[in-house]
MISEVEX-372340 format. One line per 3 residues: number of its first residue (from 1); their letters; for each residue x, y, z of C-alpha. Coordinates in nm, 2 decimals. Each point is the difference from the previous one (the first is absolute). Example, Ala and Ser with C-alpha at 12.3 -4.5 7.8 and 13.67 -1.06 7.14 Angstrom:
<pts>
1> AS> 1.23/-0.45/0.78; 0.14/0.34/-0.07;
</pts>
This chain:
<pts>
1> MTS> -1.67/0.26/-1.08; 0.17/-0.26/-0.22; 0.31/-0.17/0.12;
4> VNL> 0.33/0.09/-0.17; 0.10/-0.29/-0.21; 0.36/-0.07/0.09;
7> SNP> 0.00/-0.35/-0.15; -0.07/0.14/-0.34; 0.15/0.35/-0.02;
10> QPR> -0.12/0.22/-0.29; 0.24/0.12/-0.27; 0.19/0.30/0.12;
13> NYE> 0.01/0.33/-0.20; 0.32/0.17/0.12; 0.36/0.03/-0.08;
16> KTE> 0.20/-0.27/0.17; 0.30/0.08/0.22; 0.29/-0.22/-0.08;
19> ECD> 0.02/-0.25/0.28; 0.37/-0.03/-0.03; 0.06/0.37/0.05;
22> NRV> 0.12/0.03/0.35; -0.01/0.38/-0.03; -0.37/0.01/0.04;
25> TKF> -0.20/-0.15/0.28; -0.38/0.02/0.05; -0.21/-0.09/0.30;
28> IHA> -0.35/0.04/0.15; -0.03/0.13/0.36; -0.33/-0.10/0.16;
31> SDI> -0.11/-0.03/0.36; -0.29/-0.07/0.24; -0.19/-0.24/-0.22;
34> HLG> -0.18/-0.16/0.30; -0.07/-0.33/-0.15; -0.26/-0.20/0.20;
37> SHQ> -0.19/0.32/0.09; -0.37/-0.09/0.02; -0.12/0.35/0.01;
40> YRN> -0.36/0.04/0.12; -0.01/-0.38/0.00; -0.06/0.03/-0.37;
43> DNR> 0.15/-0.26/-0.22; 0.00/0.23/-0.30; 0.21/0.25/0.20;
46> AND> 0.23/-0.28/0.11; 0.06/-0.09/-0.37; 0.07/0.37/-0.08;
49> FIF> 0.33/-0.02/0.20; 0.10/-0.31/-0.19; -0.08/0.16/-0.34;
52> SFE> 0.22/0.30/0.09; 0.28/-0.23/0.07; -0.05/-0.18/-0.33;
55> EIL> 0.00/0.34/-0.18; 0.34/0.09/0.16; 0.14/-0.33/-0.13;
58> AKA> -0.15/0.06/-0.34; 0.16/0.34/-0.02; 0.33/-0.15/0.09;
61> ITY> -0.03/-0.22/-0.31; -0.12/0.29/-0.22; 0.28/0.23/0.10;
64> QVD> 0.26/-0.28/0.01; 0.13/0.10/0.34; 0.30/-0.18/0.16;
67> FIL> -0.17/-0.03/0.34; -0.29/0.11/0.22; 0.03/0.16/0.34;
70> LGG> -0.27/-0.06/0.27; 0.04/0.23/0.29; -0.19/-0.21/0.26;
73> DVF> -0.36/-0.07/0.10; -0.03/-0.23/-0.29; -0.25/-0.19/0.21;
76> TSL> -0.25/0.16/0.23; 0.06/-0.25/0.28; 0.08/-0.37/0.06;
79> EML> -0.37/-0.06/-0.01; -0.05/-0.14/-0.35; -0.27/-0.21/-0.17;
82> PGK> 0.16/-0.31/-0.16; -0.17/0.06/-0.33; 0.14/0.36/-0.02;
85> LTT> 0.35/-0.12/0.09; -0.01/-0.28/-0.26; -0.10/0.27/-0.26;
88> IVN> 0.29/0.22/0.09; 0.25/-0.29/-0.01; -0.13/-0.10/-0.35;
91> ILR> 0.02/0.36/-0.12; 0.37/0.01/0.11; 0.08/-0.33/-0.16;
94> DFK> -0.15/0.10/-0.33; 0.19/0.33/0.02; 0.33/-0.19/0.07;
97> NNT> -0.06/-0.24/-0.29; -0.11/0.27/-0.25; 0.30/0.22/0.07;
100> NER> 0.25/-0.30/0.01; 0.09/0.11/0.35; 0.16/0.32/-0.14;
103> IHI> -0.20/0.25/0.21; 0.07/-0.04/0.37; -0.26/0.11/0.25;
106> IAI> 0.19/0.16/0.29; -0.20/0.06/0.32; 0.03/0.09/0.37;
109> EGN> -0.24/-0.07/0.29; -0.22/0.29/0.11; -0.18/0.03/0.33;
112> HDI> -0.32/-0.16/-0.15; 0.20/-0.30/-0.14; 0.07/-0.11/0.36;
115> RKF> -0.34/0.07/0.14; -0.19/-0.30/0.13; -0.34/0.15/-0.08;
118> SRG> -0.13/0.28/-0.21; -0.09/0.19/0.31; 0.23/-0.18/0.24;
121> VRF> 0.35/0.01/0.15; 0.32/-0.08/-0.16; 0.18/-0.32/0.09;
124> SHR> 0.24/0.04/0.29; 0.20/-0.29/-0.12; 0.13/0.07/-0.35;
127> GQS> 0.04/-0.25/-0.27; -0.33/-0.03/-0.17; -0.15/0.18/-0.30;
130> WLK> -0.15/-0.08/-0.34; 0.30/0.18/-0.16; 0.23/-0.25/0.15;
133> FLA> -0.22/-0.28/-0.13; 0.02/0.15/-0.36; 0.37/0.04/0.04;
136> SLG> 0.03/-0.37/0.10; -0.17/-0.09/-0.32; 0.25/0.21/-0.20;
139> LIV> -0.28/0.23/-0.12; 0.15/0.32/0.15; 0.32/0.13/0.14;
142> LLD> -0.05/0.11/0.37; 0.26/0.23/0.13; 0.10/0.05/0.36;
145> SDN> 0.30/0.12/0.19; 0.18/-0.12/0.31; -0.01/0.32/0.21;
148> NAS> 0.21/-0.16/0.27; 0.29/-0.10/-0.23; 0.30/0.21/-0.09;
151> PEQ> -0.04/0.25/-0.29; 0.18/-0.24/-0.24; -0.24/-0.29/0.09;
154> MFK> -0.32/0.20/0.04; -0.12/-0.03/-0.36; 0.11/-0.34/-0.12;
157> PYD> -0.05/-0.07/-0.38; -0.32/-0.18/-0.07; 0.05/-0.38/0.00;
160> FQF> -0.25/-0.16/-0.24; 0.07/-0.34/0.15; -0.09/0.09/0.36;
163> RKG> -0.24/0.29/-0.10; 0.17/0.25/0.22; 0.19/0.32/-0.03;
166> GKI> -0.01/0.38/0.05; 0.11/0.12/-0.34; -0.01/-0.11/-0.36;
169> QIK> 0.17/0.15/-0.31; -0.17/0.02/-0.34; 0.22/0.15/-0.27;
172> NIV> 0.15/0.31/0.15; -0.27/0.03/0.26; 0.04/-0.12/0.36;
175> IYG> -0.32/-0.03/0.21; 0.03/0.00/0.38; -0.30/-0.09/0.20;
178> TRY> -0.12/-0.06/0.36; -0.32/-0.11/0.16; -0.23/0.25/0.18;
181> LKE> 0.21/0.18/0.26; -0.28/0.08/0.24; -0.14/0.35/0.06;
184> KPE> 0.34/0.17/0.05; 0.22/-0.12/-0.29; 0.23/0.30/0.04;
187> DYL> 0.16/-0.18/0.29; 0.12/-0.26/-0.25; 0.08/0.21/-0.30;
190> LTL> 0.34/0.12/0.11; 0.10/-0.37/0.04; -0.14/-0.09/-0.34;
193> KEG> 0.20/0.27/-0.16; 0.32/-0.15/0.11; -0.10/-0.33/-0.16;
196> IIK> -0.04/0.16/-0.35; 0.32/0.00/-0.20; 0.11/0.35/-0.10;
199> NDG> 0.14/0.09/-0.34; -0.01/-0.35/-0.16; -0.11/0.14/-0.34;
202> NFH> -0.35/-0.14/0.03; -0.34/0.17/0.04; -0.14/-0.07/0.35;
205> ILL> -0.36/-0.05/0.09; -0.12/-0.04/0.37; -0.34/-0.17/0.04;
208> QHF> -0.17/0.11/0.32; -0.35/0.00/0.16; -0.07/0.32/0.18;
211> GIE> -0.16/0.34/-0.05; 0.14/0.35/-0.01; -0.15/0.25/0.25;
214> GQM> -0.22/0.27/-0.16; -0.09/-0.20/-0.31; -0.33/-0.11/0.16;
217> ENV> -0.20/0.21/0.24; -0.01/-0.13/0.36; 0.20/-0.32/-0.10;
220> PGV> 0.33/-0.05/0.18; 0.32/-0.04/-0.20; 0.37/0.05/-0.01;
223> KYE> 0.13/0.35/-0.01; 0.16/0.06/-0.34; 0.31/0.16/0.16;
226> KIK> 0.08/-0.32/0.18; 0.04/-0.20/-0.33; 0.19/0.25/-0.20;
229> HLK> 0.33/-0.16/0.10; -0.09/-0.30/-0.22; 0.04/0.21/-0.32;
232> DRV> 0.37/-0.05/-0.03; -0.06/-0.38/-0.01; -0.34/-0.03/-0.16;
235> QYL> -0.12/0.15/-0.33; -0.36/-0.13/0.02; -0.17/-0.05/0.33;
238> ALG> -0.30/-0.23/-0.09; -0.27/0.02/0.26; -0.33/-0.16/0.09;
241> HYH> -0.24/0.05/0.28; -0.20/0.32/-0.08; -0.28/-0.06/-0.24;
244> LQF> 0.04/0.35/-0.15; 0.25/0.04/-0.28; 0.28/0.25/0.04;
247> ILD> 0.36/0.09/-0.11; 0.25/0.20/0.20; 0.31/0.17/-0.14;
250> DWV> 0.01/-0.24/-0.30; 0.14/-0.25/0.25; -0.28/-0.14/0.22;
253> YNP> -0.27/-0.19/-0.18; -0.33/-0.13/0.14; -0.24/-0.14/-0.27;
256> GSS> -0.31/-0.03/0.23; -0.22/-0.30/0.03; -0.10/-0.19/-0.31;
259> EAV> -0.37/-0.01/0.10; -0.21/0.20/0.25; 0.04/-0.17/0.33;
262> CSS> -0.24/0.23/0.19; -0.25/0.27/-0.10; 0.25/0.29/0.01;
265> DFS> 0.23/-0.19/-0.24; -0.25/0.03/-0.28; 0.08/0.38/-0.02;
268> FKR> 0.38/-0.05/0.01; 0.23/0.02/-0.29; 0.14/-0.36/-0.02;
271> GVF> 0.17/-0.24/-0.24; 0.35/-0.12/-0.09; 0.32/0.16/-0.12;
274> LVT> 0.18/-0.12/-0.32; 0.36/0.09/0.04; 0.27/0.00/-0.26;
277> ISK> 0.37/0.03/0.11; 0.26/0.08/-0.27; 0.36/-0.06/0.08;
280> QEN> 0.15/0.33/-0.07; 0.21/0.23/0.22; -0.16/-0.01/0.34;
283> YKK> -0.28/-0.20/-0.16; -0.31/0.15/-0.17; -0.34/-0.08/0.16;
286> EVK> -0.34/0.03/-0.16; -0.31/-0.07/0.21; -0.34/-0.03/-0.16;
289> KIQ> -0.33/-0.01/0.20; -0.24/-0.27/-0.11; -0.36/-0.02/0.12;
292> LTN> -0.15/-0.34/0.04; -0.35/-0.10/-0.11; -0.18/0.01/0.33;
295> RTY> -0.36/-0.04/0.12; -0.20/0.32/-0.04; -0.18/0.17/0.28;
298> RWE> -0.26/0.28/0.04; -0.13/0.22/0.29; -0.37/0.07/0.02;
301> TVF> -0.20/0.20/0.26; -0.37/-0.06/0.07; -0.17/0.28/0.19;
304> FKT> -0.31/-0.08/0.21; -0.25/0.28/-0.01; -0.25/-0.18/0.23;
307> EFR> 0.03/-0.22/0.31; -0.05/-0.35/-0.13; -0.20/-0.23/0.23;
310> TKE> 0.04/-0.33/-0.18; 0.31/-0.17/-0.15; -0.19/-0.10/-0.31;
313> RLY> -0.08/0.36/-0.10; 0.35/0.11/0.09; 0.16/-0.27/-0.22;
316> EYV> -0.23/0.07/-0.29; 0.09/0.37/0.02; 0.37/-0.08/0.00;
319> IRK> -0.03/-0.22/-0.30; -0.21/0.25/-0.19; 0.25/0.28/0.07;
322> LKR> 0.30/-0.22/-0.10; -0.16/-0.12/-0.32; -0.01/0.35/-0.12;
325> SFN> 0.37/0.03/0.03; 0.08/-0.33/-0.17; -0.01/-0.05/-0.38;
328> LDK> -0.16/-0.35/0.02; -0.01/-0.04/-0.38; 0.37/0.03/-0.01;
331> NCH> 0.10/-0.21/0.30; -0.28/-0.26/0.06; 0.16/-0.26/-0.23;
334> LVP> 0.33/0.00/0.20; 0.06/-0.28/0.25; 0.15/0.08/0.35;
337> SNI> 0.35/-0.14/-0.10; 0.03/0.29/-0.26; 0.19/0.29/0.15;
340> QIP> -0.25/0.25/-0.15; -0.24/-0.12/0.27; 0.10/0.24/0.28;
343> VLF> 0.02/-0.01/0.37; -0.26/0.25/0.12; 0.06/0.23/0.29;
346> LAL> -0.33/0.12/0.12; -0.06/0.29/0.24; -0.35/0.03/0.16;
349> KGK> -0.08/0.35/0.12; -0.29/0.22/0.09; -0.27/-0.08/0.25;
352> KPF> 0.08/-0.30/0.22; -0.25/-0.29/-0.04; -0.25/-0.07/0.28;
355> YRC> 0.16/-0.18/0.28; -0.19/-0.32/-0.08; 0.13/0.02/-0.36;
358> KID> 0.36/-0.10/0.08; 0.20/-0.06/-0.32; 0.15/-0.34/-0.04;
361> TKE> 0.30/0.08/-0.21; 0.06/-0.36/-0.10; -0.36/-0.04/-0.11;
364> LTQ> 0.01/0.33/-0.19; 0.33/-0.09/-0.16; -0.15/-0.32/-0.14;
367> YIC> -0.31/0.18/-0.11; 0.21/0.25/-0.20; 0.22/-0.27/-0.15;
370> DNL> -0.31/-0.19/-0.11; -0.15/0.31/-0.18; 0.30/0.19/-0.13;
373> PVV> 0.33/-0.08/-0.18; 0.24/0.02/0.30; 0.23/-0.26/0.13;
376> DVR> -0.03/0.12/0.36; -0.12/0.29/0.21; 0.15/0.19/0.30;
379> IYQ> -0.27/0.19/0.18; 0.07/0.31/0.21; -0.28/0.14/0.21;
382> KFS> 0.06/0.38/0.04; -0.32/0.13/0.14; 0.16/0.24/0.25;
385> DFL> 0.14/0.34/-0.09; 0.33/-0.08/0.17; 0.27/-0.01/-0.27;
388> TKI> 0.24/-0.30/0.00; 0.28/-0.12/-0.22; -0.25/-0.19/-0.22;
391> DTF> -0.17/0.33/-0.08; 0.33/0.15/-0.10; 0.09/-0.30/-0.21;
394> I> -0.33/0.00/-0.18;
</pts>
């Protein structure tokens, strides 16, 4: 995959919206970018998340939006390699310079933004995140409310000198935002509602990081009935958290993750929303779904008809079967950084190998990567007849 060149944007073939026209506002709504993710400990996959972020910024330039919304989990954790962080900072500086600081990046902290480790606990003492670091450099606008203040003081206007605030107005759009409100945000939403000014003639966006119950199977979320009371104050509820894209009642919008963070994400509909708000009576809203250019993936199943007694013969059999499914003439010239090189999900079924022929998944993964055009392999051994979620997913 080639990096999006923000330092030298290509000529744009589209009709320009007059920048001085306050009657039309455009923005991109993205979420769950998970920068810093080192999926499968594979550097190519780590770069895929950065490339997706670059693509979002490039689309903001192409569509001449007024701002970008990031609904949390911009980073996957506080665990970040210095080289990756330096790349992200440079990308944002280039974006700021190339847009003459005209396009604000407005973000909130998600639960992953405040995690100490990718698979660790969140900090008990708040105050640290890479989003705060980027905000301190003036590269993003990080919103957060004071939930203990009075309704009038809860959402203070963003102060660019001190890099703090709970709301920001761009043209006729007011964006309110808070950090991740733990697992039961409904306990805070009534309080937040009181802090949002009613009938001020502006279009209101509330930027939050939580899921809606029922949108993802067996994943906890907020009951939709418990957030409906926000509709008389908020015209666009911008969410992040669930990696699956969904829209509810033309009011709740969740774009999904920008890249596949786990194996199930590859099958989800994901991307970003391009939103146009026209200042007419009660405001006219148009939301366009945009799919990003992500890493490809493929599922393969290899069935063992015989009981293998040596790993060498087993590995050779797997490679022989997989080569029949791959068009090597078409893909062999591609390097792993190219998104056309897929992540392979491999299910091994049939007769279980002899007990002395235990499959070393790490060794087999490397063997497959050395012989086939794949960037990485996830191996699932399904030799029993017992059905699991993986079987259903396949």
